[in-house]
MARVEX-221388 format. One record per residue (C-alpha): y, x, z; residue in three letters. Coordinates in pm, whole numbers, plus 50000, padded with zeros to 5 digits. Each point is the difference from the previous one (the first is absolute). Layout:
% residues N
YXZALA ...
This chain:
% residues 415
968041592625845MET 497295007350262SER 498615034250061GLU 496905009149807THR 496945006250219LEU 497475027249885LYS 496584989250126ILE 496725019949903PRO 497484979249823LEU 497355007750272ASP 502174984150256ASN 501264971449796LEU 497344973050106LYS 500695004750358GLU 503824998249959TRP 499734969549780LEU 497684983450246GLU 502605005950278GLN 502894988149786GLU 498264967249894THR 498104992150307SER 502604974150126SER 499794981949664LEU 496305002449942ILE 498434992850348GLU 501414964950033PRO 498914990949646LEU 496555013950062LYS 499794980750323ALA 500924969449815GLU 497635007649723GLY 497245003050261THR 500974967050156GLU 499784982849648ARG 496565015949946LEU 498774985750320ASN 501374966549917ASN 498425001049666ASN 496685010250163ARG 500264970450248ASP 500734975149715LYS 497105012849794LEU 497724997250310ASN 501114964350047ASN 499354992749624LEU 496675015550042GLN 499214978450305GLU 501094967349817ALA 497745011249706CYS 497095005950233GLU 500494967150180LYS 499754981149666LEU 497155021449906PHE 498024991150306ASP 500734963549971ASN 499014998649625SER 496925018650077GLU 499034975450267ASN 500664970649773GLU 497955015349731MET 497045002650235LEU 500174963350061LYS 499184995049630SER 502034968449985ASN 500364989249629PRO 503404988250048LYS 501515030950153THR 497655028049880TYR 501825008449672ARG 503475001350184ARG 498585020350284ALA 498575024149751ARG 503365003849813GLU 501705006050339ALA 497435026150090TYR 500435018349658ARG 503884998850049LEU 499885014550342THR 497365026549910GLN 502215011549697ASN 503115000950213ILE 498305020150285LEU 498685025249740ASP 503615003749886THR 501345004850339ILE 497385026750086ASP 501575021949722LYS 503374999750173ILE 500505030950210ILE 503025001150230ILE 501055036550048PRO 500375015350343ASP 503005022649898GLU 503224986949843VAL 501135018149673SER 501554987549670GLN 496775006349823GLN 497664981750263SER 502424970849997LEU 500234998049617GLN 496234999849961LEU 499744974150274LEU 502504977849829CYS 498065002849678GLU 496784990750174ASP 501574970350160PHE 501384988249672LYS 496545002549823LYS 498434982150308MET 502414970850014LEU 499724994849626SER 496244999550010THR 499954976550313VAL 502664977149814GLY 497834996449694ARG 496814993750227GLU 501934973850174ARG 501294981049712ALA 496545000949826ARG 497874988250295ARG 502284977450228TYR 499764969849754LEU 496245002650021ARG 500035002850383ILE 502344970650063SER 500134977750193PRO 497525017450245TYR 500985030550239PHE 503654988350028ILE 500725016550328MET 498265033049896ASP 501925000849668ARG 503314992350176ARG 499255028950254ARG 499195023249701LEU 503264989749805ASP 502225006850310ILE 498445033650056ALA 500195007549629LEU 503674991749993LYS 500815020550307LYS 498045029949839THR 502124995049677ALA 503284998950197ASP 499015030150186SER 499205018849686PHE 503464989549840GLU 501795012550305GLU 498065034449981LEU 500785002049628ARG 503714992750050SER 500065026650293PHE 498405025549764LEU 502434992549725SER 503065000650215ASN 500155014650356GLU 497165023749943TYR 501635015549694ALA 501665027650222THR 496665009950128VAL 498685002549638LYS 502965023449923THR 499065021050293VAL 496335000649902GLU 501155008549646ASP 502005029450139ALA 496805012650190PHE 498064996249681SER 502595019849807LYS 499865028450262ILE 496295002149948ASN 500325000749633LYS 502715026250022LEU 497805021550224LEU 497114996849750GLN 502325009549706SER 501155030850195ILE 496485010250053ASP 499264995649636GLU 503115020049907LEU 498825027550242SER 496654999949827GLY 501715003849658VAL 502215028450135GLU 496995017650139GLU 498044996849685HIS 503185013349800LYS 500095029550231LYS 496385009649947LYS 500524997849625ILE 503105022050018GLU 497925025950197LEU 497184999149757LYS 502605001549711ARG 501435032150155GLU 496615015350034ALA 499284991049640LEU 503225014049871ASP 499265032250177LYS 496485001849825LYS 501554992749658ILE 502645026350044THR 497345026450115GLU 497844990049685SER 502815002349757LYS 501085034950153HIS 496455014449965GLU 499704986949647ILE 503375016749934ALA 498785032650142LEU 496824998749781ILE 502164994349697GLU 502125029850084GLU 497015023750002LYS 500045025749708ASP 496754987749843GLU 501004964450020SER 503425005349863GLY 498525020449719GLU 497564972049913LEU 502874974749991ASP 501875022249758GLN 496985003049779ILE 499304962050010ASN 503654995149891GLN 499515025549708LYS 496804982449890ILE 501814967850001LYS 502655015949760GLU 497265012749791LEU 498294967349984GLU 503294986549848ASP 500135027549750LYS 496464995049881VAL 500594963349979LYS 503175006149795TYR 498405024749757ASN 497124975849933LEU 502194969149994ARG 499694994349620HIS 496295004450008LEU 499144973250250GLN 499724971749731LYS 497855023449776SER 497765007550292PHE 499624962550070LEU 499174991049638LYS 497735030249960PHE 498054989450326GLN 499384965649837THR 498945016949674LEU 497675023850179ALA 498304969750177ARG 499184982349663SER 496435005949843PRO 501505016549688SER 501505029450198TYR 498485025350242SER 501765022250250LEU 498355025950221GLN 499604990350370LEU 502285026650134ASP 502754990349760GLU 499544963150084THR 500445006250363GLU 502995023049955LYS 501614974649770LEU 499674973750277SER 501655022350258ILE 502865009649758TYR 500744962849979LEU 500044994750377THR 500745034250164LYS 501365021749735PRO 500915028550235PHE 496505001250154MET 498365000949646ALA 502515027749895PHE 499685021850304VAL 496194999349994THR 499805013149639GLU 498915034849925ASP 502625024349862GLU 501484988149670GLY 499014963750096TYR 497154998949744PRO 498794964150080VAL 503554987549941LEU 500165017649672LYS 496644985849883LYS 501164965150093ILE 503305004149815LEU 498295014749687GLN 497604969549986LYS 502974976550041ILE 501715017749698GLU 496844996449809ASP 499774963750081ALA 503494993349904ILE 499595018549675ALA 496864980749912LYS 501884966350098ARG 497384993350269LYS 502924996850247MET 503504986749930LYS 503245003650173LEU 503534987349930LYS 502095022849797THR 502535010550264SER 497205005150253ARG 497805017249752LEU 502865025549920ARG 500565007350373LYS 496235004150071ALA 499425023049702GLN 502985022450100LYS 498595002750352GLN 496435006649887MET 501195026149761ASN 501895019450258GLY 496945000450236ILE 497395007849725LEU 501925026449801ARG 502895012550215ASN 498425000850352ASP 502794979950125ALA 498324993550339LEU 498765035150083ILE 502745008750259SER 499784964550154LEU 496205003150023HIS 500185033950170LYS 502554987050248SER 497834969550078CYS 496885020250048LYS 501745025750240GLU 501834974750203THR 496794978250035PHE 497955029750098SER 502445009450275GLN 499954964250119ARG 496195000850012GLN 499875034150187GLN 502464986050261LEU 498114967350053LEU 496765018850066THR 501655025350238SER 498934995050362GLU 503594997950150THR 501164974149734VAL 496794979950057VAL 500544999050382THR 503594993749969LEU 499324970349750LYS 497324984950225LYS 502275001450298ARG 502854986549800SER 497864971249871ALA 498854993150346HIS 503525000050144LEU 501104976849698GLN 497294974750099ASN 501095001450365ILE 503694995049900LEU 499184970549766ARG 498144983550299GLU 502715007050246LEU 502644986449760GLN 497904969249959LYS 499904995250377GLN 503725005850000GLU 500554971749761LYS 497864976350196LEU 501785010250331MET 503434994649834ASP 498864965749878SER 498764991250348ARG 503235013550152ASN 502104977449768THR 497964969750102ILE 500475008450379LEU 503735005849947LYS 500394965649843SER 497864984450271GLU 502125018250262HIS 503224986449852GLU 498614964849994LYS 498885003150368MET 503535012850097VAL 501594969849818GLY 497594976750161LYS 500645013750355ILE 503784997449943LYS 499674963349908ASN 497674991850295GLN 502475019350232LYS 502934980249872ARG 498274965850026GLU 498985008550366LEU 503425009350095GLU 501474968049844ASN 497464979350206ILE 500765018750320ILE 503714992649930LEU 499374963649948GLU 497884998850326LEU 502245020450237THR 503395003049827SER 499565037250039LYS 500275026549729ASN 496935020550029VAL 499035030149796ARG 496235007350010VAL 499065036750006THR 496765018949996TRP 
């Protein structure tokens, strides 16, 4: 097996040109010769058309009734052919693309001329015999020249096409590598921004943790936790009264029953926020007792009904509150704890710490939002990078295979 050559991508074009010049130059020279031959044949066809064009125009000027119509057909025929020939552009430089385009143009031109000839020759005959023969000879030579060019392009020139494809693939590979460099540069910038963002997030979390470790802040957290426990206790101790409160509220709204405004408001709070209703009662929770006494009275007078099992539990709980002061200790604990919380909340230190903590929490949320967006963008870039790397590997492999086919040398492209 032949030795593998390592050739930098930047030098590959020059190396490939040197390796294939002995194959390409003769074919390019032959291609140029064939282009010149096609140009000559096309010029001859144009001259033959112009000869018929001039002769038909002169005949038309004579206004001879016998020849005028045929001369006019010949004039139109040559005019259309000349317009078609004018659209053919013979390239100065030989390349697979330029030859391919020329062959396509020639094919269209010959097809158009063939249709015009078939349509108008019968109308021209038997006049302009020599001019038509000269035109047919030139048309035949142009068609033959075109066929030779097309055959050359399909067969001998295939090697040049392969070389041109190789150069095209080199350009595409260079472009892909530039795009990959752009993606990598973008990834690097995102990573730097991510590092800076991580630092800010860590600093914000650390400062929030320091605030939470302050004595006042820690004490407030403890009181908030205790209030949460007391809320559960109040809810538990009033659990059998919730249905009674709800039915009594409905009764109090009816025209046949009236309830004082403060009692109405307090009843509504006991239904939605029992702890707040309880903790804002005066000592001995007088409003709650008034409400419970009126509920007992409504039940006794059959203005309000409860299911037997629910009624028994509600009456037991009401009796404990009204006659045994069952909630005195809980009420005192609630008021003391709530008062401590209010004092801490209004202290200058805690207010300052809470404002700072809230500000930092807002900053942290915004930073974390940016972090998610950046991670999402980084994931997209990572996927794009992997696709680009795979694309470059495929392009490189295809290019190396073409070089092997052209030069019989194993080449490894590097960059």
